[in-house]
N, C-alpha and C positions, 0 to 999 in steps of 0.2 A: 575775636579769637587773639590769644596771645601771641605777642609775634618776640623776635628774638629779642635780648638786652644787651644792651650796648653797656659792655664794661669800659671802664678808663684806669688801668694801670700805671700807678706814677713810684718809679726807683729813685729812691730820694738819695740814693748812695750815686748813683752817675747820673741822677738827675733828668734820666730817661723816660718819654712819657708817651705810652700807645694806646690805641683802645682795639677791641675783640669783643664779639659776637658771641652770644651765647644761643644755643638752638634754642628754636621755639620748644619744640619737646623735651628737653630738658628744662626750659623755663617754668611749663606747665606745673611738672614736678616739684619745683621749688621758686616760686613764683614770686622772689623780692625777699625783701625784710632779714626778717631771724633766718630763714630758710635758706635764702640765698647766700647770707652770709656764712652760713654753716659749710655750705657746700664750697664756697670760695676759699673760707681755710682751710679744710679739708685738703686743700689741691697745693697750699701755699706754704704750710708749714709741715715739721716733722716732729714726730710724738717727742718727747722731753723737752722740748723748744724753752727758754727762759723770756718770759713773759716782757722784760727788761731790755731785751736784744734786741738788733735789728733784723734778726732772721722771724720777729714776732708778726704778723701781718695786721695793719688796721684797717678795717672795711667800711664805708657808708654804703649803705644799701636804701633803695625806697621798694617800689611796686608799680605791677602795670597800672593801679587804680589811683596811683600816687598824682596831683594835682587838678583831679575832673572838680570844679566847685560844686562840692557839699560838703557838709557837717562831717568833724572827724575823720578825713580823709590824709592831712598834711602831715605824717608822720616820718621817720625814719628810723633805722636800727643803725647800730655801730656793732661791728662783732671782732673779738679779738680774744688770745688769752688771756683771761685775767690776771694783773699782777697780786690781787688781793686775795683771790681765792685759789689761782692755780687751776681753775676748770674753763671750760667754755664760758668766754663774757658776752654779753648780752646785755643794750643797753640802748632804750628807744627816748625818742625826742617830738614834742611837737613844734608850732609853729610857722614859719614861711619858709627857711632853707628846704622843708622837704620838697614840696610844691615845686623850689625853685631849680632843684637841681633834676627833676623830669622837666620841666620846660624848656633845659639846658641841651635836653637830651641824652641824658646821662641814667642809667638804672643803677649802678655801682661803682665805687672809686674804691680802687685795691691801691693801699699806701706800702710800701714793703724796703726794707732798707733802713738807711740814716743819714742823714745831710749832715755836711761839714760843720755849715754851720746853720743859725736860725730861718728856716722859710714859711712863706705860706703857699697855697695853691690856690690860683685866680683861674676861673673859668668863666668863658663868654662863649657858647657855644662851642665853636671849633678852635676855638683860641683860648689854650690852656697852658699856664705858664706858671712856672716856679719862681717867686719873686722873694726879693730879702726881708727878713723879718728881724734882721741884731737890733736894730732900734725899738722894736716892739718887744724884745724879749724882757722880761720882768715886771710890763707893764699888766696893770688888774683888767681886765675883763673889759670893762666899759669904755675904759682910755685906752687899749688898742684897737676898739672898734673904730670910735672917732679917729683916731689916726688914721687909720687903714682907707675911713671916708676923705679925709683930707688928702694923704695919697694920690689916691682913684681920681680926686677931683670929682665924687658923687658920692651921694647917700642912696642911689639907689643899687644898692648889693645887700646880699645877706651871709652872715657869718655866723661857723660853728668854732671858738676859738679855747685855748685854754690859759690860765691864767698862773699865779706862780708856784700853786699848790702843782699842779703838771707838770710845774717846768723841773721843781725839784722833788718830783718823785714820789707824792704822798702816795699811799695806796690807796686810797677812796679819792682819788681829786677828778673829776671831769671835765666831759666837752661842754662848755656856755653856747647857747644859742639868744640874741637878744637880750642877752645879761639874764636873763633870769627863767629859760627854759633850759635843763638840762638833759644831757646821754650822763645819767646821776648815779649809776650804778656801776659796781666792777672793777672802776679803777682806770678807765678808759683814758683820763685825762694824763696821767702815769705814761701811759704807753704811747701816746700824741707826744708828752713831753720828752722820752728817752729817743724818740726818731728827731728830733730838735723842729719839729712840727708846730709852728703857732696857730697856723688855723686851715679853715677850708673856706672859700669867700667866693659865691656864687652870683653873676649879673641877672638881677631879674629883667624875666622874657613874660611874654603875652604867657596866659593860663594854657594849660592843654585844655583840648575840646573832646566833649564826649564823643562816643562811636554815635550814639542815638540821642540827639538834644530834647525830641518831643518824649521819647519815653522818660527821661533824666527828669523830665516834668514832675511825672506822676508822682516822683519822690522829694522833690524839692520844692514846687508849689504850697504844701500846706504843711510847712515847718514851725509856722505860730503855734497850729492845733495841736503838730502835734508834741511841742514842748507845754504845752498850758495844759495837757492831756495827762502830761505825767508829772507826780508829783517830787519825785529825784532830780529829777532835769529842769524841772522849773526853782528847786531850790539850789543846786548848782548852778545854775544863772546867776540867782540872786547873791549866794551865799561864798561859792566857791566852790572847793573839794572842804573849806575848813568848815561847811555846814556839819559835817562830820562829827564835829569835837564834841557837839551838844549831845546828841545821839548816844556817843560812845562814854560819857560823861553819867548820865541819866541810869542807863543799866550797869554802871560800876565798873568799865571796862576798859577803861582810859589808860594806859598803861602808864604808872607814875611810878619815880624815884627807884628809878632801875630796876620795874617790874617786879619790883617790893609787892607793891599794890595796884589797885584799878580806882583810884579816888585818889583827889586831890583838892584841897581847901582852895578855893577862889577859882578853880576852874572856869567858871563862867566869864573870866574876863577875857580866856581863850577864845569863845565861840566864832564862828562864824557872822553871823548876827553882832557880836560885839565889835568886831574888827570893822564890820558895815557902818556903824553908827558913830566909829571915833576914828579911826586913822584911814580908812579906805578914802583914795580919793582919785580912784578910776578902775576900768576895766578894759581889761585886754581880751585877745583872742587868737586860733590858728588861721591860716589861708583856708576861707571857704566856709569858717564854722558860725552857726549863727548863737553859743549857747555863750559866748563869752566866759567861759569861769575863770581866768586869769586875774589874778586881783594886783593891784598897784596902789601903795600906802606912802602916806607921807607924814615925816614925824620930822620936825626939824632937828636939825643935829644928830639923828639916828637913822632916818631912813630914807631915799631917795623914790621916788615913783620910779625912775630911768632903771632900777633895779628890781620892780615889781614886788610882789609881796609872799606871804608864806603860805603855802600850799600843809594840807592837814598835816600830814607826815612830818613836815618842819614844824608845827604847833606844836607837834607831840613831843616830838626826840629834843627839841630845844625848851620845851615849855614842862608838861606833863613827866616822862624820862626824868629833868633833871629837878624836879620837885619846884618849877617855876610857875610864878600865874602872872609875870609882868609881859604886856602884850606887844608894850613897846621894843622890850629888851628881846625879846622872840623875832621880833620884825628888825633889828639891828642884826641878830645874828645872822639872820636869812641875808642880809645884804652882804655881810662880810664875805658868808659863802659863796655869794656870786660874784663878788668882786674876784675873792680869790681862786674861785674854780675847785669847790669842793662839796661831796656829797651830803646832804645833809640829813639823810638819814643815820649811815655810818657814823659820822662827824660829832652828830647831837648823843647816840648811843655811845660813840667811845667816851664820849665827854662825862655822860651818865653812869657809864662802869667805872672811870676815874674817881667819880664824887663816890660811890658806893665804897670803893678800896679807902677814899680818904676818910669816910665815916668811920671805917672800920676800924682805922689805924693800918691800913694795910699799905696807904703811900703817907707820906707825912710834909709837910712844909718846904723840907727838905729836898724831897721827890719832886716838889711841885713847882721849885723856883721862889718859893715864897708866896704863891698864891692861894687861898682858902678855897678850897673847894668842896667846900659843904654843900649839900642838897638846898636848891632855893636862891644862891648865891652868883645870878647870873650879870653880876656887875664884872665879871671876869671874863665874860665874852669876848670882849675889844682884844684884850691882851693875848689871851689864851687861842685864838683863833687866827692869829697871827703868828704865833709860835707855831704853830703847827704848821702852816701854808710855808712856811719857810725851814720849815723842818729844823728849828733853833735848837740847839744842844741840851737836853733836858727835858722836861715835860713835852714841848713840840715836839720832837724828835721823837720820843715814845709813843706820842697819841697818833704820829703821822704814820703808824703801823696799822692803826684799826685794833678793837679792842682783843682780839685772838692772841694776836701775835704779842703786842703788849704783856697783856696778862700772863703768858709764858716766861717772859724775862723778868714781871717781878716776881712770880710764883705766890707762897704766902697765901695761898686761898685763894689768888686773884681768880684763877681760871673758872672757879666755881661761882663765881658772880656776871660771867660776860653769858650774853643773850643773843648767842649768833648760831649760824648754820651754814657749814664750809665755809667758814672764816668771815663772812656777812654778815652782819648785824639785823637782827628785828626789824619788819618795818611794825607800826603802831596797831597791830590786831594782837587781840590775844585770844590764844587757842582755847584758854577754857571757856571762853565765849563762842568760838569759830573754830569749834573741834576738825573741822575737813583741813581747816590750816595747820593743823598738826602734821598731813600728812602731805601735805601739798609744801609746805617750809621744808620737811625732813627729804624727799626726792625732787624736790626743783633743781636743776641741774645747774646752774650759778647760785646757790645759795637762796637763803630764806628771800622769797619775791611775795606779795601781797595782791599783784595785778599779773598771777600765772593760773588762776583759776576763779572760779564764782565763789561769794562766801556762804556761808551758811542757814543766812536768813532766806535767801530764794526760796530752800526747804521748807522754812514755816509761813511764806507766805499762803494766803488763802487763791483756789483755783480763780475765783470771782475778782479778785485784784484788779484791776487793770495798767495798776503801773507794771506788772511783773506779764510779760511775754513768755509762753511757756509750749512750743514747736513740740513736733513729736519728740526731738531729741531730748528733751528732759521730763516728759510726761512719765518715763517709767519710773523715775524715783518716789521710793516713800518718803509721803511729807514727815516733815519732823517740827514738834511743836515745844520744842524744850531745847535749853542748850545743855549744853556737855555732854553731848552724845556721839561717840565715836565709835563705828563700827563699819561692816562692808557696805554699807548704803552709803555711807560716806567717802570709803574709797572708790565706790564707781564714780561716785558725783563730782568727786575731785580729782579724778582721770578724762572723764568725759567732757569736765569744764575746760579743763586742761589744754586740751586738745582744741575746744574753742578758740582760748584765748592764744595757745600756740599760732592758728589758723591767723588769728587776727596780728600779732606780731610780725605774720608774714605779709600782710597782707597792707601790713602799714596802718592801722584803721585807729581810732580812740576806741580805747575799751569803753567811755562814759558815754559813746553816741552808738555803737554797734556790738554793745556787750549782748550775750545770749541769754540774759533775763529780765534785765531791767533798762532798756536805755531808749535811746528815740527811733532806732530802727532796730530789726532785729531778724534773725538768720535767714528768712525768705526774702527777707528785702536786702538783705545783701547778694541775694541769687539774681536780684534783678538788677542792682546796680552794678555787679560784674557783664550781667548783657548789657543794658544800657550803655556803660560807660565805655568799653571796650569791646562788646560783641563776643563775649568767652558765655557759654551756654555750661554751665557748671550746677552743682546741686550741694546743699548740705552735706548729705556724704561724702563727695569730694572733697568738699572745705575741712572734714572731721579730718579723714585722710593726709591733708595736708599738714594739718597741725599735729597730727600724731607721728609723720615723717621729720618733721622738725624734730619733738620732742626725743625720738629715737638717735636721733644724728648728734644731736649735745650729750644724751648718755653713752651713746658708742665713745665719744672724745673724751669723756670723762673716764670712761672702761680704759682705754688706753694709755690715760694720763694716771692709772694706779687707784682711780677710786671705786669704792662697790660700797658694798652694803654697810659697812662699817663707818660710811660716811653720810648714811641717810638718818642722822640720828638729831636728837632734840637736846637743848639745855636742861640743865636741873631744872630752872625756876618755871622750866613749860609744865612740870608734874604740881605743882603750888598750889594747893585751894586757895581761893580767893581769899584774904584774910577780913576784909571786910566789906561793907558796900551793900548795894541790894542783891547782889547774889554770891554773898559770903558761902564760903564753903564749894564752889563751883570747881571744878577739875577734872582733870584725864590722869586716867590711870596708865602706867606701863605696860602694863599685861594686853590692857584695850590699845594700846597703838600699837604696838609689835605685831597685832592680831590684825589689825586695819592695815598697817603695811604690808603683810604677807598678802592679805585681799589685793591692795593695789597692786603688787608683784604679776599676782595671775590674770587680774583684768588685763594689766598690760601687756602681756605675755614675755616677762622678765625673768628670769631663775632665782629664785629665792636666797638662794645663799651668795652668790657673785654680784647679783641686782643688774646684772646686763641682760640687755634682748637678747631671747633666745633665736637659735637659727632661723625657725622658722619666723617668727616674727621679723628679723631682718631682709628674708626670702621676700614673704608679702609686700614689705616696704618699698622695694628694690635697692636696699640698700648695700647688697652683695661688694659693691665696689670699693668701697669702704675696709673691707678686709684684704686689700690690696695694692694699698697705700702704704706705705713706711712713716 
């Protein structure tokens, strides 16, 4: 059963630290991760709060399942009001610190206020203290972690840290764990920096034990067979998420030249298989996970395995987005982002936007501090990334704002070149190929996100394909055998899979392992995991409701902040036909998008005009308490 959640409150302004128990009946409705983060955010923030003010809380959450040794459970959510989007901010990270936070006995850490001087929080079970971080301020993430180990006299710790980008308020700065795992979206690092908080450090403890160890063996003793039986899992273990590069390239849907094309000459240089044959020097994993999808690369003078290696999104944003097919330069850019603490999606996409502006004469060398920002010129990465991280006056300060704000300052047609929603740059999945994502990108509450719903190929898979798990929750959808179809069926598919992904972000589960359609474990096995792991008798239906409740909480937060249908939009480039490649001409229309949006609102129980949850939806999900908050 789900027991009470132990919350750790840290007031950075007056240096007080206290614990509080969240009742079990409340925790079951908001069982960790993103849902618990939203519940706590609502109770600790007023409407209209400046995201970079001391009044904006920064909340770290895990779930009741976190730390029980099985693949795909060691994830942690950070919730805050995003300085990049102004919406509910949500960001996930994997690795080891989620399991260790839970092993130390805490389900959430809530930071409020602002420290007078830089500090970090150290947790060793009941020994919790704020420690001086003045000597760490200004250091990159790797150097910070090494220094903390030296100060504590042990490497038996796990850290989540910011680098110079978070300290300097870069709006897409992130929080780094083990130098290569990131709470990477929504500018969580900038919120952390605004609080003079350098890091969260926890001491390693023995792992959490499952409620039913024998029952858990039914899920864990056949892992090798599960991996071998699923082509997608096997490829992820072999090539990491970079294995997706080849699939998108072959189809002609690899976002290139700031979304002006889906084709990049020499894209094969960026494939996961190419990385494996050339610069890959090792693999890493998260606590308890057998897949080992994390890459480590070694390139003398450019990339140290200490900082990991690039994921698919990074390869796309610093590769094809920018017209670059040099893998070594992409790996170097990835390392600088991890050192400085910057989201590789927003950072690479913002640079691609700047290159588009430069090519069109909207930005000149006078604007770029003399840097030649033409497509393909990856030699600018080291200098440009440093300028951005330190917000150096000129091009660095401009791009540190992200492409949306930068475009408004530049004008001269620059806004037409932006590819973002709600102020957040798009990840590397083209809506001409995956129209369902057109709906998801538009309605997603914290800006465009590729991990908030299942993708369209799930609707194209044959029923007898063993790589896909089709439980009853997905079997009702009509199969679709072609790209470019955007209709009410896709809207329903977007919503129902959004609910499931929303639940995974609440239970802090990796979508590569527990995804609803094609991963190592399926929805029914998650029900078993809840039973064997914590003795929770639950169902797929309860999981869907948990996910739906979290989606509606985020929507209600955004409505309170002034967001509505006017913000559920797509950028102009989303409607452009593919200009070349195997799927030349593929596109979605504005008319079909608006119809699909109406259908989504109807399915979700949201008002078509305001995009707010209807009163009956709020009541059904038990969220009336939000109306009573200020």
